[in-house]
C-alpha positions as CSV (number, residue, x, y, z in Angstrom):
1,X,-4.7,-52.2,-62.8
2,X,-2.1,-54.2,-61.1
3,X,-2.9,-57.0,-58.7
4,X,-1.2,-56.9,-55.3
5,X,0.1,-60.3,-54.5
6,X,1.6,-59.7,-51.0
7,X,1.3,-56.9,-48.5
8,X,3.4,-55.8,-45.5
9,X,6.8,-56.8,-47.0
10,X,9.6,-55.0,-45.1
11,X,13.0,-54.2,-46.4
12,X,15.9,-52.0,-45.3
13,X,16.2,-49.3,-48.0
14,X,18.1,-46.0,-48.1
15,X,16.0,-43.0,-47.2
16,X,16.8,-39.3,-46.9
17,X,17.5,-38.2,-43.4
18,X,16.3,-34.9,-42.0
19,X,19.0,-32.3,-41.0
20,X,18.0,-32.6,-37.3
21,X,18.5,-36.4,-37.4
22,X,21.9,-35.9,-39.1
23,X,23.1,-33.9,-36.1
24,X,21.9,-36.6,-33.7
25,X,23.8,-39.2,-35.7
26,X,26.9,-37.1,-35.9
27,X,27.0,-36.6,-32.1
28,X,26.5,-40.4,-31.6
29,X,29.3,-41.2,-34.1
30,X,31.6,-38.8,-32.2
31,X,30.7,-40.4,-28.9
32,X,31.5,-43.9,-30.4
33,X,34.8,-42.6,-31.8
34,X,35.7,-41.4,-28.3
35,X,34.6,-44.8,-26.8
36,X,36.9,-46.5,-29.3
37,X,39.8,-44.3,-28.3
38,X,39.2,-45.1,-24.6
39,X,39.1,-48.8,-25.3
40,X,42.3,-48.7,-27.3
41,X,44.0,-46.7,-24.5
42,X,42.8,-49.4,-22.0
43,X,44.2,-52.1,-24.2
44,X,47.5,-50.3,-24.6
45,X,47.8,-50.1,-20.8
46,X,47.0,-53.8,-20.5
47,X,49.6,-54.7,-23.1
48,X,52.2,-52.5,-21.3
49,X,51.4,-54.1,-17.9
50,X,51.6,-57.5,-19.5
51,X,55.0,-56.8,-21.0
52,X,56.3,-55.4,-17.7
53,X,55.1,-58.5,-15.9
54,X,56.8,-60.8,-18.4
55,X,60.1,-58.8,-18.2
56,X,59.9,-59.0,-14.4
57,X,59.5,-62.8,-14.6
58,X,62.3,-63.1,-17.1
59,X,64.6,-61.1,-14.8
60,X,63.8,-63.5,-11.9
61,X,64.4,-66.5,-14.1
62,X,67.8,-65.0,-15.2
63,X,68.7,-64.5,-11.5
64,X,67.8,-68.0,-10.6
65,X,69.7,-69.3,-13.7
66,X,72.8,-67.5,-12.5
67,X,72.5,-69.1,-9.0
68,X,72.1,-72.5,-10.5
69,X,75.0,-72.0,-12.9
70,X,77.5,-70.6,-10.4
71,X,76.3,-72.2,-7.2
72,X,76.4,-68.7,-5.6
73,X,73.9,-66.0,-4.9
74,X,74.1,-62.4,-3.8
75,X,73.3,-61.9,-0.1
76,X,73.7,-59.1,2.3
77,X,76.8,-59.7,4.5
78,X,78.0,-57.7,7.4
79,X,81.4,-56.3,6.8
80,X,83.9,-53.9,8.5
81,X,86.6,-51.6,7.3
82,X,90.1,-51.8,8.5
83,X,93.1,-49.5,7.9
84,X,96.3,-51.4,6.9
85,X,99.4,-49.6,5.7
86,X,97.6,-46.7,4.0
87,X,95.0,-48.9,2.5
88,X,91.4,-49.4,3.7
89,X,90.2,-53.0,3.4
90,X,86.5,-54.1,3.4
91,X,86.4,-57.4,5.3
92,X,83.6,-59.9,5.6
93,X,82.7,-60.4,9.3
94,X,81.6,-64.0,8.8
95,X,84.7,-65.3,7.0
96,X,87.4,-62.6,7.5
97,X,87.9,-62.5,3.7
98,X,89.0,-59.1,2.2
99,X,86.4,-58.3,-0.5
100,X,87.5,-54.9,-1.5
101,X,90.5,-52.5,-1.0
102,X,91.0,-48.8,-1.7
103,X,93.5,-46.1,-1.0
104,X,93.0,-44.5,2.3
105,X,91.7,-40.9,2.3
106,X,93.0,-38.2,4.6
107,X,89.9,-38.7,6.7
108,X,90.7,-42.4,7.0
109,X,94.2,-41.6,8.2
110,X,92.9,-39.1,10.7
111,X,90.4,-41.6,12.1
112,X,93.1,-44.3,12.4
113,X,95.4,-41.8,14.2
114,X,92.6,-40.9,16.6
115,X,92.0,-44.6,17.4
116,X,95.7,-45.2,18.0
117,X,95.8,-42.2,20.3
118,X,92.9,-43.4,22.3
119,X,94.4,-46.9,22.7
120,X,97.7,-45.3,23.8
121,X,95.9,-43.2,26.5
122,X,93.9,-46.2,27.7
123,X,97.1,-48.2,28.0
124,X,98.8,-45.4,29.9
125,X,95.9,-45.2,32.3
126,X,96.2,-48.9,33.0
127,X,99.9,-48.6,33.4
128,X,100.7,-50.5,30.3
129,X,102.6,-49.3,27.2
130,X,101.4,-50.1,23.7
131,X,104.2,-51.2,21.5
């Protein structure tokens, strides 16, 4: 007979699993795989948002660099169009500088003719003649 030296020793050893337990473990593994996919998707969205934030900041820095380099920045300026010898000029209201020119369209010419006609009629009513 063999003598027992120590009792109640516990070890993790491989044991055969019942079919019903295999199904429980398979379902749990599928749920964990789904959880992993969800976490990876969340991480991908965080990475994308981070990249977009960095790109936005880089665009702002590039804009500021351009201002510092040129000493000028784009600003909204009130302008008006004027008809001059078959050309329409876009003129800054603050400085009077012509910033753009284009060939007049038929509509531009018609509008100019209407304005001249109105000015002529107004002058006639006042007793003056436009020259």
